[in-house]
DRENDO-1510 file (C-alpha; in Angstrom, 1 decimal, always signed):
<recs>
REC; n; res; u; v; w
REC; 1; MET; +0.0; +0.0; +0.0 .
REC; 2; THR; +1.6; +3.3; -1.1 .
REC; 3; ASN; +1.4; +6.5; +0.8 .
REC; 4; ASP; +0.9; +9.8; -1.1 .
REC; 5; LEU; +2.4; +12.0; +1.7 .
REC; 6; PRO; +6.1; +12.9; +1.3 .
REC; 7; ARG; +8.6; +10.8; +3.4 .
REC; 8; LYS; +11.4; +13.3; +3.2 .
REC; 9; ARG; +11.5; +16.9; +4.3 .
REC; 10; PRO; +11.3; +19.2; +1.3 .
REC; 11; ALA; +14.4; +21.4; +1.0 .
REC; 12; GLY; +12.5; +24.7; +1.1 .
REC; 13; ALA; +9.7; +23.7; +3.5 .
REC; 14; PRO; +9.2; +25.9; +6.5 .
REC; 15; GLN; +9.9; +24.5; +10.0 .
REC; 16; ARG; +6.3; +24.8; +11.0 .
REC; 17; GLN; +5.1; +22.5; +8.2 .
REC; 18; TRP; +7.6; +19.8; +9.1 .
REC; 19; ARG; +6.3; +19.8; +12.7 .
REC; 20; ARG; +3.0; +18.5; +11.7 .
REC; 21; PRO; +2.3; +14.7; +11.9 .
REC; 22; VAL; +3.8; +13.5; +8.7 .
REC; 23; PRO; +5.0; +9.9; +8.2 .
REC; 24; GLU; +8.6; +9.0; +8.4 .
REC; 25; ASP; +10.5; +5.9; +7.2 .
REC; 26; HIS; +11.6; +4.7; +10.6 .
REC; 27; ILE; +8.1; +4.9; +12.2 .
REC; 28; ASN; +5.7; +2.0; +11.7 .
REC; 29; ASN; +2.0; +2.8; +11.2 .
REC; 30; TYR; -0.5; +1.8; +13.9 .
REC; 31; PRO; -4.1; +2.6; +14.6 .
REC; 32; PRO; -4.7; +5.6; +16.9 .
REC; 33; LEU; -5.5; +3.6; +20.0 .
REC; 34; ILE; -2.5; +1.2; +19.6 .
REC; 35; ALA; -0.2; +4.1; +18.9 .
REC; 36; GLY; -1.4; +5.9; +22.0 .
REC; 37; ALA; -0.9; +2.8; +24.1 .
REC; 38; ILE; +2.7; +2.3; +22.9 .
REC; 39; ALA; +3.5; +6.0; +23.3 .
REC; 40; ALA; +2.2; +6.0; +26.9 .
REC; 41; THR; +4.1; +2.9; +27.9 .
REC; 42; ILE; +7.3; +4.2; +26.4 .
REC; 43; ALA; +6.8; +7.6; +28.2 .
REC; 44; VAL; +6.4; +5.8; +31.5 .
REC; 45; VAL; +9.4; +3.6; +31.0 .
REC; 46; ILE; +11.7; +6.5; +29.9 .
REC; 47; GLY; +10.4; +8.7; +32.7 .
REC; 48; TYR; +11.0; +6.1; +35.3 .
REC; 49; ILE; +14.6; +5.3; +34.0 .
REC; 50; PHE; +15.4; +9.0; +34.0 .
REC; 51; THR; +14.2; +9.4; +37.6 .
REC; 52; LEU; +16.0; +6.2; +38.7 .
REC; 53; GLY; +19.2; +7.6; +37.3 .
REC; 54; PHE; +18.8; +10.8; +39.3 .
REC; 55; ILE; +17.8; +9.0; +42.5 .
REC; 56; MET; +20.8; +6.6; +42.1 .
REC; 57; ALA; +23.1; +9.6; +41.7 .
REC; 58; ALA; +21.7; +11.3; +44.8 .
REC; 59; TRP; +22.0; +8.0; +46.7 .
REC; 60; LEU; +25.6; +7.4; +45.7 .
REC; 61; PHE; +27.1; +10.9; +46.0 .
REC; 62; ALA; +25.0; +12.5; +48.7 .
REC; 63; ALA; +24.7; +11.3; +52.3 .
REC; 64; HIS; +22.8; +8.1; +52.5 .
REC; 65; GLY; +22.1; +5.2; +54.8 .
REC; 66; SER; +22.0; +1.4; +54.3 .
REC; 67; GLU; +19.1; +1.4; +51.8 .
REC; 68; SER; +18.9; -1.7; +49.6 .
REC; 69; THR; +18.6; -1.7; +45.8 .
REC; 70; VAL; +14.9; -2.6; +46.0 .
REC; 71; GLN; +14.3; +0.4; +48.3 .
REC; 72; VAL; +16.0; +2.7; +45.8 .
REC; 73; LEU; +13.9; +1.3; +43.0 .
REC; 74; ARG; +10.8; +1.9; +45.0 .
REC; 75; ALA; +11.9; +5.4; +45.9 .
REC; 76; ALA; +12.5; +6.1; +42.2 .
REC; 77; GLY; +8.9; +5.1; +41.5 .
REC; 78; ILE; +7.6; +7.5; +44.2 .
REC; 79; ALA; +9.9; +10.2; +42.9 .
REC; 80; TRP; +8.6; +9.7; +39.4 .
REC; 81; GLN; +5.1; +10.4; +40.7 .
REC; 82; VAL; +6.2; +13.4; +42.6 .
REC; 83; LEU; +7.4; +14.9; +39.3 .
REC; 84; HIS; +3.6; +14.9; +38.4 .
REC; 85; LEU; +2.9; +16.8; +41.6 .
REC; 86; VAL; +1.4; +13.8; +43.3 .
REC; 87; PRO; +1.5; +14.3; +47.2 .
REC; 88; LEU; +3.6; +11.8; +49.0 .
REC; 89; VAL; +3.4; +10.6; +52.6 .
REC; 90; ILE; +6.5; +10.0; +54.7 .
REC; 91; GLY; +5.6; +8.1; +57.8 .
REC; 92; THR; +2.6; +10.1; +59.0 .
REC; 93; THR; +3.6; +13.4; +57.3 .
REC; 94; THR; +2.0; +14.4; +54.0 .
REC; 95; ILE; +4.1; +16.5; +51.7 .
REC; 96; GLY; +1.7; +18.4; +49.3 .
REC; 97; VAL; +3.7; +21.5; +48.3 .
REC; 98; LEU; +5.9; +20.1; +45.5 .
REC; 99; PRO; +8.4; +21.6; +43.0 .
REC; 100; TRP; +6.6; +22.7; +39.8 .
REC; 101; GLY; +10.0; +23.0; +38.0 .
REC; 102; PHE; +10.5; +19.3; +37.8 .
REC; 103; LEU; +7.2; +18.9; +36.0 .
REC; 104; VAL; +9.2; +19.8; +32.8 .
REC; 105; VAL; +10.6; +16.3; +32.7 .
REC; 106; PRO; +7.3; +14.3; +32.2 .
REC; 107; ILE; +6.1; +17.2; +30.0 .
REC; 108; LEU; +9.0; +16.8; +27.6 .
REC; 109; ILE; +8.8; +13.0; +27.6 .
REC; 110; LEU; +5.0; +13.0; +27.0 .
REC; 111; TRP; +5.5; +15.7; +24.2 .
REC; 112; LYS; +7.9; +13.5; +22.3 .
REC; 113; ALA; +5.8; +10.4; +22.8 .
REC; 114; THR; +2.7; +12.2; +21.5 .
REC; 115; HIS; +4.7; +13.3; +18.4 .
REC; 116; TRP; +5.6; +9.7; +17.7 .
REC; 117; ALA; +2.0; +8.6; +18.1 .
REC; 118; LEU; +0.7; +11.3; +15.8 .
REC; 119; LYS; +3.3; +10.4; +13.1 .
REC; 120; SER; +2.6; +6.7; +13.5 .
REC; 121; SER; -1.3; +6.8; +13.4 .
REC; 122; GLN; -1.5; +9.8; +10.9 .
REC; 123; PRO; -4.9; +11.1; +12.2 .
REC; 124; LYS; -7.0; +13.2; +9.9 .
REC; 125; THR; -10.1; +14.0; +11.9 .
REC; 126; ALA; -10.8; +15.5; +15.3 .
REC; 127; VAL; -12.1; +12.2; +16.6 .
REC; 128; GLU; -8.9; +10.4; +15.7 .
REC; 129; PHE; -6.8; +13.1; +17.4 .
REC; 130; ILE; -9.0; +12.9; +20.5 .
REC; 131; ARG; -8.6; +9.1; +20.5 .
REC; 132; ILE; -4.9; +9.4; +20.6 .
REC; 133; ALA; -5.0; +11.9; +23.5 .
REC; 134; ILE; -7.4; +9.8; +25.5 .
REC; 135; SER; -5.6; +6.6; +24.9 .
REC; 136; ILE; -2.2; +8.1; +25.9 .
REC; 137; SER; -3.7; +9.8; +29.0 .
REC; 138; LEU; -5.7; +6.8; +30.3 .
REC; 139; ILE; -2.9; +4.2; +29.9 .
REC; 140; TYR; -0.3; +6.7; +31.3 .
REC; 141; SER; -2.4; +7.3; +34.4 .
REC; 142; GLY; -3.2; +3.6; +34.8 .
REC; 143; LEU; +0.5; +2.7; +34.7 .
REC; 144; ALA; +1.2; +5.5; +37.1 .
REC; 145; GLY; -1.3; +4.0; +39.6 .
REC; 146; LEU; +0.4; +0.6; +39.1 .
REC; 147; ILE; +3.8; +2.0; +39.8 .
REC; 148; GLY; +2.4; +3.7; +42.9 .
REC; 149; LEU; +1.1; +0.4; +44.2 .
REC; 150; ILE; +4.3; -1.4; +43.6 .
REC; 151; SER; +6.6; +1.4; +45.0 .
REC; 152; SER; +4.6; +2.2; +48.1 .
REC; 153; THR; +5.8; +1.0; +51.5 .
REC; 154; ASN; +4.5; +1.6; +55.0 .
REC; 155; ASP; +6.9; +4.5; +55.5 .
REC; 156; LEU; +6.8; +6.1; +52.0 .
REC; 157; TYR; +3.8; +6.0; +49.7 .
REC; 158; THR; +1.4; +8.0; +47.5 .
REC; 159; GLY; -2.4; +7.7; +47.3 .
REC; 160; ILE; -3.6; +5.6; +44.4 .
REC; 161; THR; -6.5; +8.1; +43.6 .
REC; 162; SER; -4.3; +11.2; +43.6 .
REC; 163; SER; -1.6; +9.3; +41.6 .
REC; 164; ILE; -4.1; +8.5; +38.8 .
REC; 165; LEU; -5.8; +11.9; +38.8 .
REC; 166; HIS; -2.7; +14.0; +38.8 .
REC; 167; THR; -1.0; +12.0; +36.0 .
REC; 168; LEU; -4.2; +11.9; +34.0 .
REC; 169; PHE; -4.5; +15.7; +34.2 .
REC; 170; VAL; -0.9; +16.2; +33.2 .
REC; 171; ALA; -1.1; +13.8; +30.3 .
REC; 172; LEU; -4.4; +15.3; +29.0 .
REC; 173; ALA; -3.0; +18.8; +29.2 .
REC; 174; VAL; +0.3; +17.9; +27.4 .
REC; 175; THR; -1.3; +15.8; +24.7 .
REC; 176; SER; -4.0; +18.4; +24.0 .
REC; 177; VAL; -1.5; +21.2; +23.6 .
REC; 178; CYS; +0.7; +18.9; +21.4 .
REC; 179; ILE; -2.2; +18.1; +19.2 .
REC; 180; ILE; -3.2; +21.8; +18.8 .
REC; 181; THR; +0.4; +22.6; +17.9 .
REC; 182; TYR; +0.9; +19.8; +15.4 .
REC; 183; ALA; -2.5; +19.3; +13.8 .
REC; 184; PRO; -3.1; +20.8; +10.3 .
REC; 185; SER; -5.5; +23.3; +12.1 .
REC; 186; ARG; -4.9; +24.9; +15.4 .
REC; 187; THR; -8.6; +24.9; +16.1 .
REC; 188; ILE; -9.2; +21.2; +15.4 .
REC; 189; LEU; -10.2; +20.4; +19.0 .
REC; 190; THR; -12.4; +23.5; +19.3 .
REC; 191; ASP; -14.1; +23.6; +15.9 .
REC; 192; ALA; -17.2; +21.8; +17.3 .
REC; 193; LEU; -17.6; +24.5; +20.0 .
REC; 194; PRO; -19.6; +27.7; +19.6 .
REC; 195; LYS; -17.4; +30.6; +18.4 .
REC; 196; ILE; -18.7; +32.8; +21.2 .
REC; 197; LEU; -17.1; +30.4; +23.7 .
REC; 198; VAL; -13.9; +29.8; +21.7 .
REC; 199; ASP; -13.2; +33.5; +21.5 .
REC; 200; GLY; -12.8; +33.6; +25.3 .
REC; 201; ILE; -10.0; +31.0; +25.4 .
REC; 202; ARG; -7.2; +33.1; +24.0 .
REC; 203; PRO; -7.7; +36.1; +26.4 .
REC; 204; ALA; -7.9; +33.7; +29.4 .
REC; 205; VAL; -4.6; +31.9; +28.5 .
REC; 206; ILE; -2.7; +35.1; +27.8 .
REC; 207; SER; -4.0; +36.9; +30.9 .
REC; 208; PHE; -3.0; +33.9; +33.1 .
REC; 209; GLY; +0.4; +33.9; +31.5 .
REC; 210; LEU; +0.8; +37.6; +32.3 .
REC; 211; LEU; -0.2; +37.0; +35.9 .
REC; 212; PHE; +2.4; +34.2; +36.1 .
REC; 213; ILE; +5.1; +36.5; +34.6 .
REC; 214; ALA; +4.2; +39.2; +37.0 .
REC; 215; GLY; +4.6; +36.8; +39.9 .
REC; 216; SER; +7.9; +35.6; +38.5 .
REC; 217; LEU; +9.2; +39.2; +38.3 .
REC; 218; LEU; +8.2; +39.8; +41.9 .
REC; 219; THR; +9.9; +36.6; +43.0 .
REC; 220; SER; +13.1; +37.6; +41.1 .
REC; 221; VAL; +13.2; +41.0; +42.8 .
REC; 222; SER; +12.6; +39.5; +46.2 .
REC; 223; LEU; +15.2; +36.8; +45.6 .
REC; 224; ILE; +17.8; +39.5; +44.6 .
REC; 225; LEU; +17.0; +41.6; +47.7 .
REC; 226; ASN; +17.2; +38.7; +50.1 .
REC; 227; TRP; +20.1; +36.8; +48.4 .
REC; 228; PRO; +22.4; +36.9; +51.5 .
REC; 229; GLN; +19.7; +35.2; +53.7 .
REC; 230; VAL; +19.0; +32.6; +51.0 .
REC; 231; GLN; +22.7; +31.8; +50.7 .
REC; 232; ALA; +23.1; +31.5; +54.5 .
REC; 233; VAL; +20.2; +29.1; +54.9 .
REC; 234; THR; +21.5; +27.0; +52.0 .
REC; 235; THR; +24.9; +26.8; +53.5 .
REC; 236; LEU; +23.4; +25.9; +56.9 .
REC; 237; MET; +21.3; +23.1; +55.5 .
REC; 238; ALA; +23.8; +21.7; +53.0 .
REC; 239; PRO; +27.4; +22.6; +53.9 .
REC; 240; GLY; +29.0; +20.2; +51.5 .
REC; 241; PHE; +29.4; +20.7; +47.8 .
REC; 242; ILE; +27.3; +17.7; +46.7 .
REC; 243; ASP; +24.6; +18.4; +49.2 .
REC; 244; GLY; +24.6; +22.0; +48.3 .
REC; 245; PHE; +24.2; +21.1; +44.6 .
REC; 246; PHE; +21.1; +19.0; +45.3 .
REC; 247; MET; +19.7; +21.7; +47.6 .
REC; 248; THR; +20.2; +24.3; +44.9 .
REC; 249; LEU; +18.6; +22.0; +42.3 .
REC; 250; LEU; +15.6; +21.5; +44.7 .
REC; 251; GLY; +15.3; +25.3; +45.1 .
REC; 252; ILE; +15.3; +25.8; +41.3 .
REC; 253; GLY; +12.5; +23.2; +41.1 .
REC; 254; TYR; +10.4; +25.2; +43.7 .
REC; 255; LEU; +10.8; +28.5; +41.8 .
REC; 256; PRO; +7.6; +28.1; +39.8 .
REC; 257; THR; +5.7; +27.1; +42.9 .
REC; 258; VAL; +6.9; +30.3; +44.6 .
REC; 259; ASN; +5.9; +32.3; +41.5 .
REC; 260; VAL; +2.3; +31.1; +42.0 .
REC; 261; TRP; +2.6; +32.3; +45.6 .
REC; 262; ALA; +3.7; +35.7; +44.3 .
REC; 263; MET; +0.8; +35.7; +41.8 .
REC; 264; SER; -1.7; +35.2; +44.7 .
REC; 265; TYR; +0.1; +37.9; +46.6 .
REC; 266; LEU; -0.5; +40.3; +43.7 .
REC; 267; LEU; -4.1; +39.3; +43.5 .
REC; 268; GLY; -4.6; +40.2; +47.1 .
REC; 269; PRO; -5.4; +36.9; +49.1 .
REC; 270; GLY; -1.7; +36.3; +49.6 .
REC; 271; ILE; -0.5; +33.0; +51.1 .
REC; 272; MET; -1.2; +31.1; +54.3 .
REC; 273; LEU; +1.8; +29.9; +56.3 .
REC; 274; GLY; +0.4; +27.8; +59.1 .
REC; 275; GLY; -0.4; +30.3; +61.8 .
REC; 276; GLY; +0.9; +33.2; +59.7 .
REC; 277; VAL; -0.2; +35.0; +56.6 .
REC; 278; VAL; +1.5; +37.1; +54.0 .
REC; 279; THR; -0.6; +39.6; +52.1 .
REC; 280; PRO; +0.0; +43.1; +50.7 .
REC; 281; GLU; -1.7; +44.6; +53.8 .
REC; 282; ASN; -0.4; +42.2; +56.5 .
REC; 283; ALA; +2.9; +40.3; +56.4 .
REC; 284; SER; +3.2; +38.0; +59.4 .
REC; 285; PRO; +4.8; +34.8; +58.3 .
REC; 286; GLY; +5.3; +33.4; +61.8 .
REC; 287; ALA; +7.5; +30.4; +62.5 .
REC; 288; LEU; +8.8; +28.7; +59.3 .
REC; 289; PRO; +11.0; +25.7; +58.6 .
REC; 290; ALA; +14.5; +26.3; +57.4 .
REC; 291; PHE; +14.4; +26.4; +53.6 .
REC; 292; PRO; +16.2; +28.8; +51.3 .
REC; 293; LEU; +13.2; +30.1; +49.3 .
REC; 294; LEU; +11.2; +30.7; +52.4 .
REC; 295; SER; +13.8; +33.4; +53.3 .
REC; 296; ILE; +12.5; +35.7; +50.5 .
REC; 297; LEU; +9.0; +36.0; +52.2 .
REC; 298; PRO; +8.5; +39.6; +53.5 .
REC; 299; SER; +8.4; +40.0; +57.3 .
REC; 300; GLU; +6.5; +43.3; +57.0 .
REC; 301; SER; +4.3; +45.0; +54.5 .
REC; 302; ALA; +6.3; +46.7; +51.6 .
REC; 303; VAL; +6.0; +50.4; +51.1 .
REC; 304; LEU; +4.5; +50.0; +47.7 .
REC; 305; ALA; +2.4; +46.9; +48.5 .
REC; 306; ALA; -0.8; +48.9; +48.2 .
REC; 307; PHE; -0.1; +49.6; +44.5 .
REC; 308; PHE; +0.5; +45.9; +43.6 .
REC; 309; VAL; -3.2; +45.5; +42.9 .
REC; 310; LEU; -2.6; +47.7; +39.8 .
REC; 311; VAL; -1.0; +44.7; +38.1 .
REC; 312; PRO; -4.1; +42.5; +38.0 .
REC; 313; ILE; -6.2; +45.6; +37.2 .
REC; 314; LEU; -4.0; +46.2; +34.1 .
REC; 315; ILE; -4.3; +42.5; +33.2 .
REC; 316; GLY; -8.1; +42.8; +33.4 .
REC; 317; ILE; -7.9; +45.8; +31.0 .
REC; 318; ALA; -5.8; +43.6; +28.7 .
REC; 319; ILE; -8.5; +41.0; +28.7 .
REC; 320; TYR; -10.9; +43.5; +27.1 .
REC; 321; PHE; -8.4; +44.4; +24.4 .
REC; 322; LEU; -7.6; +40.7; +23.7 .
REC; 323; MET; -11.3; +39.9; +23.1 .
REC; 324; PRO; -12.6; +39.9; +19.5 .
REC; 325; ARG; -14.9; +42.9; +19.2 .
REC; 326; GLU; -17.1; +44.4; +16.5 .
REC; 327; ARG; -17.0; +48.1; +15.6 .
REC; 328; TRP; -19.1; +50.0; +18.1 .
REC; 329; VAL; -20.7; +53.5; +17.4 .
REC; 330; ALA; -22.8; +55.5; +19.9 .
REC; 331; GLN; -26.5; +55.6; +18.7 .
REC; 332; GLY; -30.0; +56.2; +19.9 .
REC; 333; ASP; -32.5; +59.0; +20.1 .
REC; 334; SER; -32.7; +59.1; +23.9 .
REC; 335; ILE; -30.5; +58.2; +26.9 .
REC; 336; ALA; -32.4; +55.0; +27.6 .
REC; 337; ILE; -32.0; +53.8; +24.0 .
REC; 338; ALA; -28.4; +54.9; +23.8 .
REC; 339; LEU; -27.5; +53.0; +27.0 .
REC; 340; SER; -29.2; +49.9; +25.7 .
REC; 341; PHE; -26.6; +49.7; +22.9 .
REC; 342; VAL; -23.7; +50.0; +25.2 .
REC; 343; VAL; -23.1; +46.3; +25.6 .
REC; 344; ARG; -23.7; +43.5; +23.2 .
REC; 345; TRP; -24.6; +40.2; +24.7 .
REC; 346; ARG; -22.0; +38.3; +22.7 .
REC; 347; GLU; -19.3; +40.4; +24.2 .
REC; 348; VAL; -20.6; +39.8; +27.7 .
REC; 349; VAL; -20.6; +36.0; +27.2 .
REC; 350; THR; -17.1; +36.0; +25.7 .
REC; 351; LEU; -15.9; +38.2; +28.7 .
REC; 352; LEU; -17.5; +35.8; +31.1 .
REC; 353; VAL; -15.9; +32.8; +29.4 .
REC; 354; SER; -12.5; +34.5; +29.6 .
REC; 355; VAL; -12.8; +35.5; +33.2 .
REC; 356; GLY; -14.2; +32.1; +34.2 .
REC; 357; LEU; -11.3; +30.2; +32.5 .
REC; 358; LEU; -8.8; +32.6; +34.1 .
REC; 359; SER; -10.3; +31.8; +37.5 .
REC; 360; VAL; -10.1; +28.1; +36.7 .
REC; 361; PHE; -6.4; +28.4; +35.7 .
REC; 362; VAL; -5.7; +30.4; +38.9 .
REC; 363; TRP; -7.5; +27.8; +41.0 .
REC; 364; ILE; -5.5; +24.9; +39.5 .
REC; 365; ALA; -2.2; +26.7; +39.9 .
REC; 366; ALA; -3.0; +27.6; +43.5 .
REC; 367; ALA; -4.2; +24.1; +44.3 .
REC; 368; ALA; -1.0; +22.6; +42.9 .
REC; 369; SER; +1.2; +25.1; +44.8 .
REC; 370; SER; -0.4; +24.7; +48.3 .
REC; 371; GLY; -0.8; +21.9; +50.7 .
REC; 372; SER; +0.9; +20.3; +53.7 .
REC; 373; LEU; +4.5; +20.4; +54.6 .
REC; 374; GLY; +4.2; +18.6; +57.9 .
REC; 375; THR; +1.9; +18.7; +60.9 .
REC; 376; GLY; +0.8; +21.4; +63.2 .
REC; 377; TYR; +1.4; +24.9; +61.8 .
REC; 378; LEU; +2.8; +23.3; +58.6 .
REC; 379; LYS; -0.5; +21.5; +57.9 .
REC; 380; PHE; -1.3; +24.0; +55.1 .
REC; 381; ILE; +1.1; +26.3; +53.4 .
REC; 382; GLY; +0.5; +28.3; +50.2 .
REC; 383; PRO; -2.4; +30.2; +48.6 .
REC; 384; VAL; -6.0; +29.3; +49.3 .
REC; 385; PRO; -7.2; +28.1; +45.8 .
REC; 386; ALA; -10.8; +29.4; +46.2 .
REC; 387; ASP; -9.7; +32.8; +47.5 .
REC; 388; ALA; -7.2; +33.3; +44.7 .
REC; 389; ALA; -9.8; +32.3; +42.0 .
REC; 390; VAL; -12.4; +34.7; +43.5 .
REC; 391; ALA; -9.8; +37.5; +43.6 .
REC; 392; ALA; -9.0; +36.9; +39.9 .
REC; 393; ILE; -12.7; +37.2; +39.1 .
REC; 394; ALA; -13.2; +40.3; +41.3 .
REC; 395; VAL; -10.1; +42.2; +40.2 .
REC; 396; CYS; -9.4; +41.1; +36.6 .
REC; 397; GLY; -13.0; +40.5; +35.7 .
REC; 398; LEU; -14.4; +43.7; +37.1 .
REC; 399; SER; -11.5; +45.7; +35.4 .
REC; 400; ALA; -12.3; +44.1; +32.1 .
REC; 401; LEU; -16.1; +44.8; +32.5 .
REC; 402; LEU; -15.6; +48.4; +33.5 .
REC; 403; THR; -13.2; +48.9; +30.6 .
REC; 404; LEU; -16.0; +47.6; +28.3 .
REC; 405; VAL; -18.8; +49.6; +29.9 .
REC; 406; ILE; -17.5; +53.0; +31.1 .
REC; 407; PRO; -16.0; +54.4; +27.8 .
REC; 408; ARG; -19.1; +53.4; +25.9 .
REC; 409; THR; -21.4; +54.8; +28.5 .
REC; 410; VAL; -19.6; +58.1; +28.4 .
REC; 411; MET; -19.6; +58.2; +24.6 .
REC; 412; SER; -23.4; +57.4; +24.6 .
REC; 413; LEU; -24.1; +60.2; +27.0 .
REC; 414; LEU; -22.0; +62.6; +25.0 .
REC; 415; HIS; -23.8; +61.5; +21.8 .
REC; 416; CYS; -27.2; +62.3; +23.4 .
REC; 417; TRP; -25.9; +65.7; +24.7 .
REC; 418; PHE; -24.5; +66.9; +21.5 .
REC; 419; ASN; -27.5; +65.7; +19.6 .
REC; 420; ARG; -30.1; +67.0; +22.1 .
REC; 421; GLU; -31.4; +69.6; +19.7 .
REC; 422; ALA; -32.1; +67.1; +17.0 .
REC; 423; ILE; -33.6; +64.8; +19.5 .
REC; 424; THR; -36.0; +67.6; +20.8 .
REC; 425; LYS; -37.1; +68.5; +17.3 .
</recs>
């Protein structure tokens, strides 16, 4: 059976064209479900081997006890799940605040595995693309649950439900973005949805990215200002070179998590720290464990903290300008009629979709960046997901709505004022 699609990259073809799922000589063709199953299995194996290598290096070069090889293999399985932000339990202590930065490892592996599945199955319709995403995600999460069962011990384990759900969410997110990037059409997964809803996705994604970038900038500034304290805590916890290297690597992994904390700080709710709280109005962190990145938390309210709310307000204004809008002109023979044309219902629905998705993204980020770091006052650390999501709706959503309504209302009133003589006649 011959294939009409080219098997070699055209000399003058753009890079974007080659990144689409085209067949290659060294890739065998499989149905979408089979290709997804193979890709998921390979992704799990590669991810586990990578994690095992890192755990073995830490075990050999850093300080370690008399652990057996089987214990190291099980620890690698638990560590592989931690890469997917699956909470782990050590003894009776639950560790739920995990480093976001290490999530890049399973993302890259799943991305490459999805590429292979797309080129192997050569999907042409949205249903075939969805089959690949679902097959990869379900099998990937099922294997993750199996690894969790095998790797768990009485002193170190992960919950089977959280293991399956976290890995399923990560796999669905990665495969969906990969399909959108490599499909012939970027909208292949959203073509069946109403346009009024699809128009709200782009503003929500961009506004969340802007919020995260703003949090990253705030974290960077605080890290620079408090660098001596961070360095001192790192030296105290890990005086040796090897231990210091792994401590620094762990801190780098936690940077995205702290960025989400800073994002919640900008939105207003701030972060909970056991018995303390850090918000723009009140900075009382209380007693904290020794960890380098916790040294950058403010112990008192900053002078300019009251102006930090301008950041989400500006992002809310950006949501309005990112929304698709039709040309608007003030009209009407009376104030009541003129005001009735201020807002179009399609724009309101699109705005609600954008703000709603933004709040969902903020909730997910806050939920993944908060949790337990121990018992007592460390039972919950990080932003409260519901508070952060409501703040995103209140600040960003209200700013976008006012940007939509106020200028048009003023222009409508001016239209009635300057045309009052014509209206009277």
